[in-house]
LUMLOMAR-119328 format. One record per residue (C-alpha): x, y, z; residue number from 1. Coordinates in Angstrom, 1 decimal, padded with zeros to 4 digits, always signed. Layout:
# LUMLOMAR-119328
- xx,yy,zz,n
- X,Y,Z,NUM
...
***
This chain:
# LUMLOMAR-119328
- xx,yy,zz,n
- -016.2,+015.8,+051.7,1
- -013.0,+014.2,+050.4,2
- -011.4,+014.2,+047.0,3
- -011.8,+010.5,+046.5,4
- -015.5,+011.1,+046.2,5
- -015.0,+013.1,+042.9,6
- -015.2,+010.0,+040.6,7
- -018.6,+009.1,+042.2,8
- -019.8,+012.7,+041.6,9
- -018.8,+012.5,+038.0,10
- -020.7,+009.2,+037.6,11
- -023.6,+010.8,+039.3,12
- -023.5,+013.8,+037.0,13
- -023.6,+011.4,+033.9,14
- -026.5,+009.6,+035.4,15
- -028.3,+012.8,+036.2,16
- -027.7,+014.0,+032.6,17
- -029.2,+010.8,+031.3,18
- -032.2,+011.3,+033.6,19
- -032.6,+014.9,+032.4,20
- -032.6,+013.7,+028.8,21
- -035.1,+011.0,+029.7,22
- -037.3,+013.6,+031.4,23
- -037.1,+015.7,+028.3,24
- -038.4,+012.7,+026.3,25
- -041.0,+012.2,+029.0,26
- -042.1,+015.8,+028.9,27
- -042.6,+015.5,+025.1,28
- -044.5,+012.3,+025.7,29
- -046.6,+013.9,+028.4,30
- -047.3,+017.0,+026.3,31
- -048.5,+014.8,+023.5,32
- -050.5,+012.8,+026.0,33
- -052.1,+016.0,+027.3,34
- -053.0,+017.0,+023.7,35
- -054.5,+013.5,+023.2,36
- -056.5,+013.9,+026.4,37
- -057.7,+017.3,+025.3,38
- -058.7,+015.8,+021.9,39
- -060.4,+012.9,+023.7,40
- -062.3,+015.2,+025.9,41
- -063.5,+017.2,+022.9,42
- -064.6,+014.1,+021.1,43
- -066.2,+012.8,+024.3,44
- -068.1,+016.1,+024.8,45
- -069.2,+016.1,+021.2,46
- -070.5,+012.5,+021.3,47
- -072.0,+013.1,+024.8,48
- -073.8,+016.2,+023.6,49
- -075.3,+014.3,+020.6,50
- -076.3,+011.5,+022.9,51
- -078.0,+014.0,+025.2,52
- -079.7,+015.7,+022.2,53
- -080.9,+012.3,+021.1,54
- -082.5,+011.6,+024.5,55
- -084.0,+015.1,+024.8,56
- -085.3,+014.9,+021.2,57
- -086.8,+011.5,+022.0,58
- -088.5,+012.8,+025.2,59
- -089.9,+015.8,+023.3,60
- -091.1,+013.6,+020.5,61
- -092.9,+011.3,+023.0,62
- -094.5,+014.2,+024.8,63
- -095.8,+015.6,+021.5,64
- -097.1,+012.2,+020.3,65
- -098.7,+011.3,+023.7,66
- -100.7,+014.5,+023.7,67
- -102.1,+014.1,+020.2,68
- -101.1,+010.8,+018.6,69
- -103.4,+011.3,+015.6,70
- -102.2,+014.8,+014.6,71
- -099.7,+013.5,+012.1,72
- -099.3,+017.0,+010.5,73
- -097.9,+018.5,+013.7,74
- -095.8,+015.5,+014.5,75
- -094.3,+015.5,+010.9,76
- -093.6,+019.2,+011.1,77
- -091.7,+018.7,+014.4,78
- -089.9,+015.7,+013.1,79
- -088.9,+017.5,+009.9,80
- -087.6,+020.5,+011.9,81
- -085.5,+018.2,+014.2,82
- -083.9,+016.4,+011.2,83
- -082.9,+019.7,+009.6,84
- -081.4,+020.9,+012.9,85
- -079.6,+017.6,+013.7,86
- -078.3,+015.9,+010.6,87
- -077.2,+012.8,+012.4,88
- -080.9,+011.9,+013.0,89
- -081.7,+009.7,+010.0,90
- -085.4,+009.3,+010.7,91
- -088.2,+009.4,+013.4,92
- -090.7,+006.6,+013.8,93
- -093.8,+005.7,+015.9,94
- -094.8,+002.1,+016.6,95
- -098.1,+001.2,+018.2,96
- -098.9,-002.0,+020.1,97
- -101.5,-004.1,+018.3,98
- -102.8,-007.6,+018.6,99
- -100.9,-010.3,+016.8,100
- -102.4,-011.5,+013.6,101
- -102.2,-015.1,+014.7,102
- -103.8,-016.2,+018.0,103
- -101.3,-018.9,+018.8,104
- -098.0,-017.0,+019.0,105
- -095.6,-019.0,+021.1,106
- -097.2,-019.6,+024.5,107
- -099.1,-016.3,+024.8,108
- -102.8,-015.8,+024.4,109
- -103.1,-012.0,+024.7,110
- -101.1,-008.9,+024.5,111
- -101.2,-007.8,+028.1,112
- -099.8,-004.8,+030.0,113
- -098.2,-006.7,+032.9,114
- -094.6,-005.4,+032.8,115
- -093.4,-008.5,+034.7,116
- -094.7,-010.8,+032.1,117
- -092.4,-011.4,+029.1,118
- -094.8,-013.9,+027.6,119
- -097.1,-011.8,+025.4,120
- -098.5,-011.8,+021.9,121
- -098.4,-008.4,+020.2,122
- -097.3,-006.6,+017.1,123
- -095.5,-003.2,+016.9,124
- -096.0,-002.0,+013.3,125
- -094.7,+001.4,+012.3,126
- -097.6,+003.8,+012.0,127
- -095.6,+007.0,+011.4,128
- -092.2,+007.7,+009.7,129
- -090.4,+010.9,+008.8,130
- -089.0,+011.4,+006.2,131
- -091.7,+009.6,+004.2,132
- -090.3,+009.0,+000.7,133
- -090.0,+006.1,-001.7,134
- -086.9,+004.9,+000.2,135
- -088.8,+004.6,+003.5,136
- -092.5,+004.1,+002.5,137
- -092.0,+000.3,+002.5,138
- -091.3,+000.5,+006.3,139
- -094.9,+001.6,+007.1,140
- -096.9,-001.1,+008.9,141
- -093.7,-003.2,+009.2,142
- -093.7,-005.1,+012.5,143
- -090.4,-004.3,+014.2,144
- -091.1,-006.8,+017.0,145
- -090.8,-009.6,+014.5,146
- -087.4,-008.4,+013.4,147
- -084.7,-010.2,+015.5,148
- -082.6,-007.1,+015.6,149
- -085.3,-005.1,+017.4,150
- -087.4,-007.7,+019.2,151
- -085.4,-007.7,+022.5,152
- -085.0,-003.9,+022.4,153
- -088.8,-003.4,+022.0,154
- -089.5,-005.9,+024.7,155
- -087.3,-004.0,+027.1,156
- -088.8,-000.6,+026.2,157
- -092.3,-002.0,+026.6,158
- -091.5,-003.4,+030.0,159
- -089.5,-000.6,+031.6,160
- -090.5,+002.6,+029.7,161
- -086.9,+003.8,+029.6,162
- -084.8,+004.9,+026.6,163
- -082.8,+001.9,+025.2,164
- -080.7,+001.5,+022.1,165
- -081.0,-001.3,+019.6,166
- -078.0,-003.2,+018.2,167
- -076.3,-001.5,+015.2,168
- -077.7,-002.3,+011.8,169
- -077.0,-001.2,+008.2,170
- -078.6,+001.9,+006.9,171
- -077.3,+001.5,+003.4,172
- -074.2,+000.0,+001.8,173
- -071.8,+002.3,+003.5,174
- -073.3,+003.6,+006.7,175
- -074.4,+002.0,+010.0,176
- -077.0,+003.2,+012.4,177
- -078.8,+002.3,+015.6,178
- -082.3,+002.9,+017.0,179
- -083.2,+004.7,+020.3,180
- -086.6,+003.5,+021.6,181
- -088.9,+004.8,+024.3,182
- -092.4,+003.4,+025.2,183
- -095.2,+005.6,+026.5,184
- -099.0,+005.8,+026.8,185
- -101.4,+008.3,+025.4,186
- -101.7,+011.3,+027.7,187
- -104.9,+011.9,+029.8,188
- -106.2,+008.3,+029.2,189
- -106.0,+005.2,+031.3,190
- -103.1,+002.9,+030.2,191
- -104.5,+000.2,+028.0,192
- -103.3,-002.3,+025.4,193
- -104.5,+000.0,+022.6,194
- -102.8,+003.2,+023.6,195
- -099.2,+001.9,+024.1,196
- -096.8,+003.5,+021.7,197
- -093.0,+003.3,+021.1,198
- -091.2,+006.3,+019.7,199
- -087.9,+005.6,+018.0,200
- -085.0,+007.6,+016.5,201
- -082.8,+006.1,+013.8,202
- -079.4,+007.6,+014.2,203
- -076.5,+007.7,+011.7,204
- -073.5,+006.4,+013.7,205
- -071.1,+008.3,+011.4,206
- -072.8,+011.6,+012.4,207
- -072.0,+010.9,+016.1,208
- -068.3,+011.6,+015.6,209
- -066.9,+015.0,+014.8,210
- -064.6,+015.6,+011.8,211
- -060.9,+015.0,+012.1,212
- -059.6,+018.4,+011.1,213
- -058.5,+019.2,+014.6,214
- -056.5,+016.0,+015.1,215
- -052.7,+015.8,+014.7,216
- -051.0,+013.3,+012.4,217
- -051.1,+009.6,+013.0,218
- -054.3,+009.8,+015.1,219
- -057.4,+007.7,+014.9,220
- -060.8,+007.9,+016.6,221
- -062.9,+004.7,+017.1,222
- -066.5,+004.6,+018.2,223
- -067.5,+001.2,+019.6,224
- -070.5,-000.3,+021.3,225
- -070.6,-001.5,+024.9,226
- -069.3,-004.9,+023.8,227
- -066.3,-003.4,+022.0,228
- -067.6,-003.9,+018.5,229
- -066.4,-001.2,+016.1,230
- -069.2,+001.1,+014.9,231
- -067.2,+003.8,+013.2,232
- -063.6,+005.0,+012.8,233
- -062.1,+008.3,+011.7,234
- -058.4,+008.6,+010.7,235
- -056.2,+011.7,+010.4,236
- -053.7,+012.2,+007.7,237
- -050.3,+010.5,+007.9,238
- -047.2,+012.1,+006.4,239
- -044.9,+009.2,+007.1,240
- -045.0,+005.9,+009.0,241
- -043.2,+006.4,+012.4,242
- -040.8,+003.7,+013.7,243
- -042.5,+000.8,+015.3,244
- -040.4,+001.0,+018.5,245
- -041.9,+004.3,+019.5,246
- -044.8,+004.1,+021.9,247
- -048.5,+004.4,+021.0,248
- -050.7,+006.6,+023.2,249
- -054.3,+005.6,+023.8,250
- -057.3,+007.3,+025.5,251
- -060.5,+005.4,+026.2,252
- -063.8,+007.1,+027.3,253
- -067.1,+005.5,+028.1,254
- -070.6,+007.0,+027.6,255
- -073.4,+005.3,+029.3,256
- -076.2,+007.8,+029.6,257
- -079.6,+008.5,+028.2,258
- -080.1,+004.9,+027.3,259
- -077.0,+004.9,+025.0,260
- -073.8,+003.1,+025.7,261
- -070.6,+003.8,+023.7,262
- -066.8,+003.4,+024.0,263
- -064.5,+006.1,+022.5,264
- -060.9,+005.2,+021.8,265
- -058.4,+007.7,+020.5,266
- -054.9,+006.5,+019.6,267
- -051.8,+008.4,+018.5,268
- -048.5,+007.0,+017.3,269
- -045.5,+008.8,+018.9,270
- -043.2,+010.1,+016.1,271
- -039.8,+011.7,+015.7,272
- -041.4,+015.1,+015.0,273
- -042.8,+015.0,+018.6,274
- -039.2,+015.2,+020.1,275
- -038.0,+018.7,+021.1,276
- -034.4,+018.7,+019.8,277
- -033.8,+022.3,+020.9,278
- -034.7,+021.5,+024.5,279
- -032.3,+018.6,+024.5,280
- -029.4,+020.8,+023.4,281
- -030.2,+023.4,+026.1,282
- -030.3,+020.6,+028.8,283
- -026.9,+019.3,+027.7,284
- -025.3,+022.8,+027.8,285
- -026.9,+023.5,+031.2,286
- -025.7,+020.2,+032.5,287
- -022.0,+020.8,+031.5,288
- -022.1,+024.3,+033.0,289
- -023.5,+022.9,+036.3,290
- -020.9,+020.2,+036.4,291
- -018.1,+022.8,+036.1,292
- -019.5,+025.0,+038.8,293
- -020.1,+022.0,+041.1,294
- -016.5,+020.8,+040.9,295
- -015.2,+024.3,+041.7,296
- -017.6,+024.5,+044.7,297
- -016.6,+021.0,+046.0,298
- -012.9,+021.9,+045.9,299
- -013.7,+024.9,+048.1,300
- -015.9,+022.8,+050.3,301
- -013.1,+020.4,+051.1,302
- -010.9,+023.3,+052.3,303
- -013.5,+024.5,+054.8,304
- -014.7,+021.0,+055.9,305
- -011.9,+020.7,+058.5,306
- -012.7,+024.0,+060.1,307
- -016.4,+023.2,+060.3,308
- -015.7,+019.8,+061.9,309
- -013.7,+021.5,+064.7,310
- -016.5,+024.1,+065.3,311
- -019.1,+021.4,+065.3,312
- -017.3,+019.3,+067.9,313
- -017.1,+022.3,+070.2,314
- -020.8,+023.2,+069.8,315
- -021.8,+019.5,+070.3,316
- -020.0,+019.4,+073.6,317
- -021.7,+022.6,+074.8,318
- -025.1,+021.3,+073.7,319
- -024.7,+018.1,+075.7,320
- -023.8,+020.2,+078.8,321
- -026.8,+022.3,+078.3,322
- -029.1,+019.3,+077.9,323
- -027.7,+017.9,+081.1,324
- -028.6,+021.1,+083.0,325
- -032.0,+021.2,+081.4,326
- -032.8,+017.7,+082.4,327
- -031.6,+018.3,+086.0,328
- -033.7,+021.5,+086.2,329
- -036.8,+019.7,+084.7,330
- -036.5,+016.9,+087.3,331
- -036.3,+019.5,+090.1,332
- -039.3,+021.4,+088.8,333
- -041.3,+018.1,+088.5,334
- -040.5,+017.2,+092.0,335
- -041.5,+020.7,+093.2,336
- -044.8,+020.4,+091.3,337
- -045.5,+017.0,+093.0,338
- -044.7,+018.6,+096.4,339
- -047.0,+021.6,+095.6,340
- -049.8,+019.2,+094.7,341
- -049.4,+017.3,+097.9,342
- -049.4,+020.5,+100.0,343
- -052.4,+021.8,+098.1,344
- -054.3,+018.6,+098.9,345
- -053.4,+018.9,+102.6,346
- -054.5,+022.6,+102.6,347
- -057.8,+021.6,+101.0,348
- -058.3,+018.8,+103.4,349
- -057.6,+021.1,+106.4,350
- -060.0,+023.7,+105.0,351
- -062.8,+021.1,+104.6,352
- -062.2,+019.9,+108.2,353
- -062.4,+023.5,+109.5,354
- -065.5,+024.1,+107.5,355
- -067.2,+021.0,+108.8,356
- -066.2,+021.9,+112.4,357
- -067.4,+025.4,+112.0,358
- -070.7,+024.2,+110.5,359
- -071.1,+021.8,+113.4,360
- -070.4,+024.5,+115.9,361
- -073.0,+026.8,+114.3,362
- -075.5,+024.1,+114.3,363
- -074.9,+022.9,+117.9,364
- -074.3,+026.2,+119.7,365
- -076.0,+029.0,+117.7,366
- -078.8,+026.8,+116.6,367
- -079.7,+025.7,+120.2,368
- -079.5,+029.3,+121.4,369
- -081.8,+030.5,+118.7,370
- -084.2,+027.7,+119.4,371
- -084.2,+028.7,+123.1,372
- -084.8,+032.4,+122.2,373
- -087.8,+031.4,+120.0,374
- -089.1,+029.2,+122.7,375
- -089.0,+032.0,+125.3,376
- -090.6,+034.3,+122.8,377
- -093.5,+031.9,+122.2,378
- -094.0,+031.5,+126.0,379
- -094.2,+035.3,+126.3,380
- -096.8,+035.4,+123.5,381
- -098.8,+032.6,+125.3,382
- -098.7,+034.6,+128.6,383
- -099.7,+037.8,+126.9,384
- -102.0,+036.7,+124.1,385
- -103.4,+040.2,+123.4,386
- -101.9,+041.3,+120.1,387
- -102.1,+044.9,+121.1,388
- -099.9,+044.5,+124.1,389
- -096.3,+045.6,+124.0,390
- -095.0,+042.3,+125.4,391
- -096.9,+040.3,+122.6,392
- -095.6,+042.5,+119.9,393
- -092.0,+042.4,+121.3,394
- -092.1,+038.6,+121.6,395
- -093.4,+038.4,+117.9,396
- -090.5,+040.6,+116.8,397
- -088.0,+038.6,+118.8,398
- -089.3,+035.3,+117.2,399
- -089.1,+036.8,+113.7,400
- -085.6,+038.1,+114.2,401
- -084.5,+034.7,+115.7,402
- -086.1,+032.9,+112.7,403
- -084.2,+035.2,+110.3,404
- -080.9,+034.6,+112.1,405
- -081.6,+030.9,+111.9,406
- -082.3,+031.0,+108.2,407
- -079.1,+033.0,+107.5,408
- -077.1,+030.6,+109.8,409
- -078.6,+027.6,+108.1,410
- -077.6,+029.0,+104.7,411
- -074.1,+029.6,+105.9,412
- -073.9,+026.0,+107.3,413
- -075.1,+024.6,+104.0,414
- -072.4,+026.6,+102.2,415
- -069.7,+025.6,+104.7,416
- -070.7,+021.9,+104.8,417
- -073.9,+020.5,+103.4,418
- -075.4,+018.1,+105.9,419
- -076.9,+016.0,+103.1,420
- -073.3,+015.1,+102.0,421
- -072.8,+013.2,+105.3,422
- -076.3,+012.0,+105.9,423
- -077.7,+011.1,+102.4,424
- -074.7,+011.0,+100.0,425
- -073.3,+012.9,+097.0,426
- -076.4,+012.9,+094.7,427
- -078.7,+014.3,+097.4,428
- -076.1,+016.9,+098.3,429
- -075.9,+018.0,+094.7,430
- -079.7,+018.2,+094.5,431
- -079.7,+020.4,+097.6,432
- -077.0,+022.6,+096.0,433
- -079.1,+022.9,+092.8,434
- -082.1,+024.0,+094.8,435
- -080.1,+026.5,+096.9,436
- -078.7,+028.0,+093.7,437
- -082.3,+029.1,+092.6,438
- -081.7,+028.8,+088.9,439
- -085.4,+029.3,+088.1,440
- -085.4,+032.7,+089.8,441
- -082.6,+033.8,+087.5,442
- -084.4,+032.4,+084.4,443
- -082.0,+029.5,+083.9,444
- -083.0,+025.9,+082.8,445
- -080.9,+023.2,+084.4,446
- -080.2,+019.9,+082.6,447
- -078.6,+017.2,+084.7,448
- -077.4,+013.6,+084.0,449
- -076.0,+011.6,+086.9,450
- -074.9,+008.0,+086.2,451
- -073.1,+005.3,+088.1,452
- -072.6,+004.5,+091.8,453
- -071.9,+008.1,+092.9,454
- -072.9,+007.5,+096.5,455
- -070.3,+004.8,+097.0,456
- -067.2,+007.0,+097.0,457
- -064.9,+008.3,+099.7,458
- -065.0,+011.7,+101.4,459
- -062.3,+013.2,+099.1,460
- -064.2,+012.5,+095.9,461
- -067.6,+013.6,+097.4,462
- -066.4,+017.0,+098.6,463
- -064.4,+017.6,+095.4,464
- -067.4,+017.0,+093.2,465
- -069.6,+019.1,+095.5,466
- -067.2,+022.0,+095.5,467
- -066.8,+021.9,+091.7,468
- -070.5,+022.1,+091.2,469
- -070.9,+024.8,+093.9,470
- -068.2,+027.0,+092.5,471
- -069.4,+026.5,+088.8,472
- -073.0,+027.3,+089.7,473
- -071.9,+030.5,+091.6,474
- -069.9,+031.7,+088.6,475
- -072.6,+031.0,+086.1,476
- -075.2,+032.9,+088.1,477
- -072.9,+035.9,+088.7,478
- -071.3,+036.3,+085.3,479
- -072.5,+034.0,+082.6,480
- -075.9,+035.5,+081.7,481
- -076.9,+032.0,+080.6,482
- -080.3,+030.5,+079.8,483
- -079.3,+026.8,+080.0,484
- -076.9,+024.9,+082.2,485
- -075.8,+021.3,+081.8,486
- -074.2,+019.2,+084.5,487
- -073.2,+015.6,+083.7,488
- -071.5,+013.4,+086.2,489
- -070.7,+009.8,+085.1,490
- -068.9,+007.1,+086.9,491
- -067.3,+004.9,+084.3,492
- -065.5,+001.6,+084.8,493
- -064.4,+000.7,+081.3,494
- -062.3,+002.2,+078.5,495
- -060.0,+005.2,+079.0,496
- -060.1,+009.0,+078.6,497
- -057.2,+011.4,+078.7,498
- -054.7,+008.6,+079.7,499
- -057.0,+007.7,+082.6,500
- -058.4,+004.2,+082.4,501
- -060.5,+002.0,+084.6,502
- -062.9,+003.2,+087.3,503
- -063.1,+007.0,+087.0,504
- -065.3,+010.0,+087.3,505
- -066.2,+012.1,+084.2,506
- -067.6,+015.5,+085.0,507
- -068.8,+018.2,+082.6,508
- -070.5,+021.5,+083.6,509
- -071.4,+023.8,+080.6,510
- -073.6,+026.8,+079.9,511
- -074.7,+028.9,+076.9,512
- -073.8,+032.2,+078.4,513
- -071.6,+035.0,+077.1,514
- -068.3,+033.2,+078.0,515
- -065.0,+035.0,+078.6,516
- -061.4,+035.1,+077.4,517
- -060.2,+031.7,+078.7,518
- -056.6,+032.1,+077.6,519
- -056.2,+035.6,+079.2,520
- -058.4,+035.4,+082.3,521
- -059.0,+031.8,+083.3,522
- -056.4,+031.5,+086.0,523
- -055.3,+035.1,+086.4,524
- -058.3,+036.7,+088.2,525
- -059.8,+035.3,+091.5,526
- -059.3,+031.9,+093.0,527
- -062.5,+030.1,+092.0,528
- -061.1,+028.3,+088.9,529
- -057.7,+027.9,+090.5,530
- -059.3,+026.1,+093.4,531
- -061.3,+023.9,+091.1,532
- -058.2,+023.0,+089.2,533
- -056.2,+022.3,+092.3,534
- -058.9,+020.1,+093.8,535
- -058.9,+017.9,+090.7,536
- -055.1,+017.9,+090.4,537
- -054.9,+016.8,+094.1,538
- -056.7,+013.7,+093.1,539
- -054.4,+013.2,+090.1,540
- -057.2,+014.1,+087.7,541
- -057.4,+016.1,+084.5,542
- -059.0,+019.5,+084.5,543
- -060.1,+021.4,+081.3,544
- -061.9,+024.7,+080.6,545
- -062.9,+025.6,+077.1,546
- -065.6,+027.3,+075.0,547
- -068.9,+025.5,+074.7,548
- -069.4,+025.4,+070.9,549
- -068.4,+029.1,+070.4,550
- -071.0,+030.1,+073.0,551
- -070.6,+029.9,+076.8,552
- -068.1,+027.9,+078.8,553
- -067.5,+024.2,+079.4,554
- -065.6,+022.7,+082.4,555
- -064.5,+019.1,+082.1,556
- -062.8,+017.0,+084.9,557
- -061.7,+013.4,+084.7,558
- -060.7,+011.9,+088.1,559
- -059.4,+008.3,+088.6,560
- -061.0,+006.4,+091.5,561
- -058.3,+003.7,+091.9,562
- -054.6,+004.3,+091.4,563
- -051.8,+001.9,+090.6,564
- -048.3,+002.7,+091.7,565
- -047.3,+003.6,+088.1,566
- -050.3,+006.0,+087.9,567
- -049.2,+007.7,+091.1,568
- -045.7,+008.3,+089.8,569
- -047.0,+009.9,+086.6,570
- -049.9,+011.8,+088.3,571
- -048.3,+015.2,+088.1,572
- -047.8,+014.9,+084.3,573
- -051.4,+013.7,+083.8,574
- -053.0,+016.5,+085.9,575
- -051.7,+019.4,+083.8,576
- -054.5,+021.7,+082.6,577
- -055.6,+021.8,+079.0,578
- -056.9,+025.3,+078.3,579
- -058.3,+024.8,+074.8,580
- -058.2,+021.0,+074.1,581
- -060.3,+020.5,+070.9,582
- -061.1,+016.9,+072.0,583
- -063.8,+016.5,+074.7,584
- -064.9,+013.1,+076.2,585
- -067.4,+011.5,+073.8,586
- -069.9,+010.7,+076.5,587
- -070.1,+014.3,+077.8,588
- -070.8,+016.2,+074.6,589
- -073.9,+018.3,+074.2,590
***
């Protein structure tokens, strides 16, 4: 840092101070907004609770009426108790569907129960009202369906049997209210035109809002219907009118439950008393102190900058030299890895040729000799047919021993080189390997899935797949203590998996056994897994070993069947083993 930067730092300090002052104002604004949100939540909870009480009370009222619609004494006692407990309930009413007095009402001819038919002729007079006094007695037998305020609401309630609110209406000269309606049938009777009732609550809108004692100055609460029309408004006290340029905070909440839809709006005018002057003074003092300390620090920083630049240049030069050596060594190791893969492939190829030759020699030489011995033994048994003779018994023993030697030799030949691999193809060779593994004798269920043209591959792929399956089956039987084994071999020609695209083999062998410590033991004990890995790597494939859903072991190999020149150059990088890769090929997941 140089001294000519100091004016810019001073300018930055001034800007930062202004930002801090602005943040102080924002903090005051945000604090007021949080208080407004808290007040809005309280009002919302209060109105929501009363809306819920209205719905529960209406449901309870309909249950009582539906069970005994003629027991007006019990119904009035319940209604009177609810009005005492919930003062915002102005009155409770019951309407019953009845035939229209006139027979030609509109286009209808009968008051039917079809909920899809809006064309009906009916009356809904009030048959019960609580409280029943001189101010409400005139409402008895009044047909609410003929009142334009309630006609559409009653039609909806009759059709859907769900709670619904009416438009607001005047309760008296000063107060507004609304009705909450719910249609129901008399319980334990078949639904008919004569037992359809509509229960309703008349609710005082002013009682839905809480009092304003908890609100701060210059705050108002508005209760509106779903269309935005004002239903009721409560205002807090105002000590003085704040400046008009200060912002106005507003919170809006919507209640649309229990058949009742309201909008709550709480507003607050930001005032001078909401500004924290003490905090502003503290911020200014802290800013001046920080500026003084910063300038002293920067002066010291300039003195040490030259020394640091010299040290940095030296370290940078040494780092570049180290990177050059690392790149050289990495290239040498990569070349050595490619060479090791090539030698491994040659060793495996020589090993397979020796196994095939040894298997052929056992079949041609020892097999013919054993056949000749068994033939001579059968001739002796034919010459001496008496079973009690020494010659017959000796010939029988020779024949049995020769047969046992042949069986053992045949098993060794199948292990060294399965004849089905050359005669019938890979799939039949794998079937023979499965049979010779004798899973059923060990209580293991095998699940296999072979897909694609698996018998149309070259010798390298066939023997690699066979040895992978042979070694995996041997390990499972010896160590896994599994009850189920899955082997999936798919030849896929589309898409890509693990950076290998095009024609490829996807192999998965898994079990539900006891598993083992993959990170600590996978390639440190024995040569089975190492051999499997090297066989796959020799074909420039990807080899993985991991846990099978926290139980057992899963082996996955992906081998390309056709290589481009670019793929061959990057084969060593692609063939590195992933010990615990969390992503398995999607087509091979159990």
